[in-house]
C-alpha positions as CSV (number, residue, x, y, z in Angstrom):
1,M,-96.6,60.3,-62.0
2,K,-93.9,59.2,-59.7
3,E,-92.6,55.6,-60.1
4,I,-92.7,53.6,-56.9
5,I,-90.3,50.8,-56.9
6,I,-91.1,48.0,-54.4
7,T,-88.2,45.8,-53.3
8,R,-88.4,42.5,-51.4
9,K,-86.1,41.8,-48.8
10,T,-84.4,38.6,-49.3
11,P,-84.8,36.5,-46.0
12,E,-81.5,36.2,-44.3
13,E,-80.0,32.7,-44.1
14,P,-79.3,31.5,-40.6
15,P,-75.7,31.6,-39.5
16,T,-73.9,28.5,-40.2
17,V,-72.7,26.6,-37.1
18,K,-69.3,25.5,-37.3
19,R,-69.0,21.6,-36.9
20,Y,-66.1,20.5,-34.7
21,T,-64.2,17.2,-34.7
22,Y,-62.8,15.6,-31.7
23,E,-59.3,16.4,-33.0
24,E,-60.4,20.0,-33.1
25,Y,-62.1,19.9,-29.7
26,L,-59.0,18.6,-28.1
27,K,-57.2,21.8,-29.2
28,L,-59.4,24.2,-27.5
29,D,-57.7,25.9,-24.6
30,D,-59.7,28.8,-23.2
31,G,-60.2,27.7,-19.8
32,N,-63.9,26.6,-20.5
33,R,-65.5,23.1,-20.3
34,Y,-67.4,21.8,-23.4
35,E,-69.2,19.0,-24.7
36,L,-69.5,18.2,-28.5
37,I,-73.0,17.4,-29.5
38,E,-73.3,16.2,-33.1
39,G,-70.4,18.4,-34.1
40,E,-71.7,21.5,-32.2
41,L,-69.5,22.9,-29.4
42,V,-71.8,23.4,-26.3
43,L,-70.3,25.3,-23.2
44,T,-71.0,23.6,-19.9
45,P,-71.5,26.0,-17.2
46,S,-69.8,25.4,-13.7
47,P,-72.1,23.3,-11.6
48,G,-73.6,24.6,-8.4
49,F,-73.2,23.4,-4.8
50,K,-76.2,20.9,-4.7
51,H,-75.2,19.5,-8.0
52,Q,-71.7,18.8,-6.8
53,R,-72.9,17.6,-3.4
54,T,-75.3,15.2,-5.2
55,V,-72.6,13.9,-7.6
56,A,-70.2,13.2,-4.7
57,A,-72.8,11.3,-2.6
58,I,-74.0,9.1,-5.6
59,E,-70.4,8.4,-6.7
60,R,-69.4,7.2,-3.0
61,A,-72.5,4.8,-2.9
62,L,-72.0,3.6,-6.4
63,T,-68.2,3.1,-6.0
64,T,-68.7,1.2,-2.7
65,F,-71.1,-1.2,-4.4
66,V,-69.0,-1.7,-7.6
67,E,-65.7,-2.2,-5.7
68,E,-67.3,-4.6,-3.2
69,H,-68.6,-6.8,-6.1
70,D,-65.4,-6.2,-8.3
71,L,-67.8,-5.1,-11.1
72,G,-65.8,-2.5,-12.9
73,M,-64.9,1.1,-12.5
74,V,-66.7,4.3,-11.7
75,I,-65.6,7.7,-13.0
76,V,-66.7,11.2,-12.3
77,A,-66.5,14.2,-14.5
78,P,-64.6,15.8,-16.2
79,Y,-63.8,12.8,-18.3
80,D,-64.5,12.7,-22.1
81,V,-66.7,10.0,-23.4
82,V,-66.1,9.9,-27.2
83,L,-69.0,8.3,-28.9
84,D,-68.3,9.3,-32.3
85,E,-66.1,11.9,-34.1
86,G,-68.6,14.7,-33.4
87,V,-70.1,13.4,-30.2
88,V,-68.0,14.0,-27.0
89,L,-69.9,14.1,-23.7
90,Q,-68.9,14.5,-20.1
91,P,-71.5,12.6,-18.0
92,D,-71.3,13.5,-14.2
93,I,-70.8,9.9,-13.4
94,L,-70.1,6.9,-15.5
95,F,-69.7,3.1,-14.9
96,V,-67.8,0.8,-17.0
97,T,-67.9,-2.9,-16.6
98,R,-64.5,-4.9,-16.7
99,E,-65.4,-6.1,-20.2
100,K,-65.0,-2.5,-21.4
101,F,-61.7,-1.7,-19.7
102,H,-60.1,-1.9,-23.1
103,L,-62.0,1.3,-24.1
104,L,-60.4,3.4,-21.4
105,T,-57.5,5.7,-22.3
106,E,-55.7,8.4,-20.2
107,A,-57.7,11.1,-22.0
108,C,-61.1,9.4,-22.7
109,L,-63.5,6.5,-22.9
110,K,-63.6,5.4,-26.6
111,G,-67.2,4.1,-26.6
112,A,-70.3,3.8,-24.6
113,P,-70.3,3.4,-20.8
114,D,-72.6,0.9,-19.3
115,L,-74.2,3.3,-16.9
116,V,-74.5,7.1,-17.1
117,V,-75.6,9.4,-14.3
118,E,-76.5,12.9,-15.2
119,V,-77.3,15.3,-12.2
120,I,-79.6,17.9,-13.7
121,S,-78.9,21.5,-13.2
122,P,-81.5,24.3,-14.3
123,S,-79.3,25.3,-17.1
124,S,-78.7,21.8,-18.5
125,A,-82.2,20.1,-17.9
126,G,-83.4,20.3,-21.5
127,R,-80.1,19.2,-23.0
128,D,-79.6,16.2,-20.4
129,R,-83.2,15.0,-20.8
130,I,-83.6,15.3,-24.6
131,K,-80.4,15.6,-26.8
132,K,-77.9,13.9,-24.5
133,S,-80.3,11.0,-23.4
134,R,-81.0,10.3,-27.2
135,L,-77.2,10.2,-27.9
136,Y,-76.6,7.8,-25.0
137,R,-79.4,5.6,-26.2
138,R,-78.1,5.8,-29.9
139,Y,-74.5,4.8,-29.0
140,G,-75.4,1.9,-26.6
141,V,-75.4,3.1,-23.1
142,R,-77.5,0.4,-21.3
143,E,-78.9,2.5,-18.3
144,L,-79.4,6.2,-17.6
145,W,-80.0,7.9,-14.2
146,L,-81.5,11.3,-14.4
147,V,-81.1,12.9,-10.9
148,D,-82.8,16.1,-10.0
149,P,-81.3,17.7,-6.7
150,E,-83.9,20.7,-6.8
151,A,-86.9,18.4,-7.0
152,R,-85.2,15.7,-5.2
153,T,-86.1,13.0,-7.7
154,A,-84.3,10.3,-9.7
155,E,-85.3,8.4,-12.7
156,V,-83.9,5.3,-13.9
157,L,-84.0,4.5,-17.6
158,T,-83.1,1.2,-19.4
159,T,-82.8,0.5,-22.9
160,G,-86.0,-0.9,-24.7
161,E,-86.9,-1.9,-28.1
162,N,-87.9,1.6,-29.3
163,G,-86.0,4.0,-26.9
164,W,-85.7,4.4,-23.1
165,Y,-87.8,2.5,-20.7
166,Q,-88.6,3.9,-17.4
167,A,-87.6,1.4,-14.8
168,A,-88.1,3.6,-11.7
169,A,-89.2,7.2,-10.9
170,C,-88.2,7.9,-7.3
171,D,-88.2,10.8,-4.8
172,E,-86.3,11.3,-1.7
173,E,-88.4,8.9,0.4
174,D,-87.4,6.0,-1.9
175,I,-84.6,3.6,-2.4
176,L,-83.0,3.7,-5.8
177,T,-82.3,0.3,-7.3
178,S,-80.8,-0.6,-10.8
179,P,-81.8,-3.4,-13.2
180,L,-78.1,-3.3,-14.4
181,L,-76.7,-3.6,-10.9
182,P,-78.8,-6.2,-9.0
183,G,-78.5,-5.7,-5.3
184,L,-77.5,-2.1,-5.3
185,K,-79.7,0.0,-2.9
186,I,-79.2,3.8,-2.7
187,N,-81.1,5.8,0.1
188,L,-82.1,8.9,-1.7
189,K,-82.8,10.7,1.5
190,E,-79.2,10.4,2.2
191,I,-78.1,11.4,-1.2
192,F,-80.1,14.7,-1.1
193,A,-79.5,15.5,2.6
194,L,-77.4,18.7,3.3
195,P,-74.9,19.0,6.1
196,E,-76.4,20.6,9.2
197,G,-76.1,24.3,9.1
198,I,-76.3,24.5,5.3
199,S,-79.8,25.7,4.0
200,L,-79.9,26.5,0.2
C-alpha cells in the first residue's frame, strides 16, 4: 500500500509594517506627500479641484474672522502637525490661538491645534472620519470640522467627556457656526459655490 503523507501548510504571517519615527519621516524625499499615523506611513494623494476650492473658501472666511478679532493664526496644508513621535498629520486647515504660538516652528506645530478642518475627499473619507478624528481627540484638538464638498455638508465636532460631540450638522443652506469661535458665521452656500462656467 502506498503511503500518503499529508502536510499542513503553516499559515503565513502578515508582513510586518515598518514603523517610522518623525526623524525618519523628515528624511523622506521622493516627491510624495505623507502623513504618519501611529508610526505607519500613509500616502496622501493630490487633492482635486472641489477640495482645493473648498479649502481656499473656508480659509478666507476663517482668516478674516480670526484676524479681525486678533485671536491667533490660521494655517493651510501642507504643514506638519506633530502630535507624537509617530503621529504627524497635515490637516487641510488649522487654527492656533495666541496662547499656543510657542508651539509653532518653521517646520511644524509641535502639539495640538485648537481647531482642525478636514475637507473630505473620496480617497480619504474613512481615514479622516475615523483614524484621524480619533487621534485629534486623543491629543487635545478642541474642535474638528469635517467638510464634504461632494455632499455639500459640514459637521462641527467638539470635545465631550467620552469622545466627540456633534455640535452641528449643516448642509449648503445653513450657516456654519463654531462653539470655539463665538460670532463666526460662514455661509456654506458661498463656500460650496463654483465660479460661473465651471460644472464639475
